[in-house]
Phi, psi and omega in degrees: 000135183281137178298150180297142177295137181269146177272149176298143181267334182202156170245121192260114171292151186260159170244153177273130180227158178250137183233168173052231181273018168116019175279140185275134175238164175240131190228113173282333174204154003284140172213167181290344180279342180234096182257009177266010175248152178299155183280359184253002175265119180240145177220112183242143168233131181224154178092169356287164182216139178260113175240137173285168183299131182084000180258359182296142184255142177228200182237147177292169177299132179216160189305324182268013180289000000 
């Protein structure tokens, strides 16, 4: 039997940040308003984005890619 679904305890607003080559992400933490998460825990949401051919932005190579 599946456990009962839990209800959210809070809605955390996100901030807009630029990453990589300048693509926009929405980031709810880490921020000063949410201090109960570790500083190395990141949650980014991006897209959808409309880019013309050859205009797509990415991120440079990095270890966890």
